[in-house]
N, C-alpha and C positions, 0 to 999 in steps of 0.2 A: 276065119273061124272065131277068133276071140271077140271081135266087135259084134258078131251075130249073137254069140252067147250072152254078152253083156246086155244087148238089146232085149233078148228074150227074158232075161232075169228082171230087167226094168219093167217090162210089160207085165210079167207075172206078179211082181210086187205091187204095181199100181192097180191092177185089176182085183187083187185080193183085199185092197183097203176098203174099209166100210164107208158107206156114203154118209155125208154130214147132213144132219137133219136140223132145221132151224125151228124155233118155237113160233107158233102163230102170233100175229100181232092183232090187236084190237084197236078200235077208235072210240073216243068219247063223243058226246053229243055235238061238240064243235068241230069234229073231224080231226082232232089231234091224236097222234099215236100214243097209246097207253098200254100198260101191261094187262093182259087178260086176267080176269078174276079179281081185279081191284074195284073199289067203289067208283062208280061212274063209267065203267067199261061196258061197251055194247057187245052183243054176241059176236063170236068169231065169224068173219066174212061180211059183217055189216059195213056199209060205206055210206057216207053222207051223200044225199041226193045232190046232183050237179047244181040245181038252182039255189039250194040252201048253201052249198059250198061257196058259190060266188058271192052271196050276201055276207057270209062270215068273213071271207077274205077281204072284202071291200071295207068292212067295219074295223078291221085291225089296223092300228097305226103302223106306218112303215118302220122297219127295224133299222137302226143305225149300222153302218158298215163297220162293226167292231173289229173284224179281221183285218180290214184294210187300214184302219187307224192304228192297230197294234203293229202291223208290218211297217207302216210309215215311221212310227216312233222308233222301232228297232233299227231301221236303216239310217235314220238321222243320228242315233247314238253310235252306231257302228262307224259311220263316216266321220263323226266328231272325234272318236278315238283314233282313227287313222290320221286325222289332221294333227293330232297332238303328238304323233310319233316324231322323233328327231330326224333330221335330214340324214340321208345315207348316200354317199358319193361313190360307193363301190369298194372302199377300202375300210377295214376295221381300224378303229382308234386303238392305240396302244394302252394297255391297262397296267396298273401298278404291279400286278402279280405275274405279268409276262416275263419270260426270261430275257436277260440282257444278252445281246449277241455280239 
Protein backbone atom coordinates (compact mmCIF):
# COMPACT_ATOMS: atom_id res chain seq x y z
CA UNK A 1 0.00 0.00 0.00
CA UNK A 2 2.75 2.45 0.96
CA UNK A 3 4.84 2.02 -2.26
CA UNK A 4 1.69 2.51 -4.34
CA UNK A 5 0.84 5.68 -2.47
CA UNK A 6 4.39 7.03 -2.94
CA UNK A 7 4.24 6.21 -6.65
CA UNK A 8 0.89 8.01 -7.03
CA UNK A 9 2.25 11.07 -5.20
CA UNK A 10 5.31 11.11 -7.48
CA UNK A 11 3.17 10.84 -10.61
CA UNK A 12 0.83 13.60 -9.42
CA UNK A 13 3.76 15.89 -8.59
CA UNK A 14 5.47 15.35 -11.94
CA UNK A 15 2.28 15.78 -13.96
CA UNK A 16 1.45 19.05 -12.18
CA UNK A 17 4.86 20.59 -13.00
CA UNK A 18 4.80 23.24 -15.72
CA UNK A 19 6.47 22.52 -19.04
CA UNK A 20 9.78 24.25 -19.67
CA UNK A 21 9.73 26.59 -22.63
CA UNK A 22 12.92 27.53 -24.45
CA UNK A 23 13.43 30.79 -26.28
CA UNK A 24 13.66 30.62 -30.06
CA UNK A 25 17.09 30.82 -31.63
CA UNK A 26 17.96 32.78 -34.73
CA UNK A 27 20.84 32.66 -37.19
CA UNK A 28 22.90 35.36 -38.83
CA UNK A 29 23.81 35.49 -42.54
CA UNK A 30 26.72 33.07 -41.99
CA UNK A 31 24.53 30.47 -40.30
CA UNK A 32 25.90 31.06 -36.79
CA UNK A 33 23.48 30.97 -33.86
CA UNK A 34 22.67 34.43 -32.52
CA UNK A 35 20.15 35.91 -30.10
CA UNK A 36 16.92 36.98 -31.79
CA UNK A 37 16.31 40.70 -31.97
CA UNK A 38 19.97 41.72 -32.16
CA UNK A 39 21.66 43.40 -35.10
CA UNK A 40 22.37 40.91 -37.87
CA UNK A 41 19.82 38.33 -36.71
CA UNK A 42 17.62 36.78 -39.36
CA UNK A 43 13.93 36.06 -38.71
CA UNK A 44 12.91 33.20 -36.43
CA UNK A 45 12.92 29.90 -38.32
CA UNK A 46 15.22 31.10 -41.13
CA UNK A 47 18.05 28.71 -41.96
CA UNK A 48 21.01 29.05 -44.26
CA UNK A 49 20.48 27.20 -47.56
CA UNK A 50 22.45 23.94 -47.78
CA UNK A 51 24.60 25.03 -50.72
CA UNK A 52 25.57 28.27 -49.02
CA UNK A 53 26.19 26.48 -45.71
CA UNK A 54 28.70 24.13 -47.33
CA UNK A 55 30.53 27.12 -48.88
CA UNK A 56 30.67 28.96 -45.54
CA UNK A 57 31.91 25.89 -43.67
CA UNK A 58 34.57 25.18 -46.30
CA UNK A 59 35.86 28.77 -46.09
CA UNK A 60 36.33 28.66 -42.29
CA UNK A 61 39.77 27.66 -40.99
CA UNK A 62 39.82 24.49 -38.91
CA UNK A 63 39.56 25.14 -35.20
CA UNK A 64 42.41 23.90 -32.99
CA UNK A 65 41.43 21.21 -30.54
CA UNK A 66 41.66 23.49 -27.51
CA UNK A 67 39.74 21.08 -25.32
CA UNK A 68 42.13 18.23 -26.04
CA UNK A 69 45.15 20.47 -25.54
CA UNK A 70 43.84 21.64 -22.16
CA UNK A 71 43.06 18.09 -21.10
CA UNK A 72 46.55 16.95 -22.11
CA UNK A 73 48.21 19.74 -20.13
CA UNK A 74 46.07 18.96 -17.10
CA UNK A 75 46.98 15.26 -17.22
CA UNK A 76 50.70 16.02 -17.61
CA UNK A 77 50.56 18.32 -14.58
CA UNK A 78 48.57 15.81 -12.55
CA UNK A 79 50.98 12.97 -13.25
CA UNK A 80 53.94 15.26 -12.58
CA UNK A 81 52.53 16.02 -9.13
CA UNK A 82 52.00 12.31 -8.52
CA UNK A 83 55.62 11.64 -9.49
CA UNK A 84 56.80 14.22 -6.95
CA UNK A 85 55.06 12.48 -4.05
CA UNK A 86 57.36 10.70 -1.58
CA UNK A 87 57.62 6.93 -1.64
CA UNK A 88 55.18 5.10 0.60
CA UNK A 89 55.98 1.53 1.64
CA UNK A 90 52.83 0.85 3.64
CA UNK A 91 53.89 2.13 7.07
CA UNK A 92 53.80 5.70 8.29
CA UNK A 93 57.01 7.33 9.46
CA UNK A 94 57.17 8.36 13.07
CA UNK A 95 56.74 12.12 13.61
CA UNK A 96 58.11 14.30 16.38
CA UNK A 97 54.69 14.84 17.92
CA UNK A 98 53.83 11.14 18.14
CA UNK A 99 53.61 9.74 21.65
CA UNK A 100 56.50 7.66 22.91
CA UNK A 101 55.42 4.11 23.69
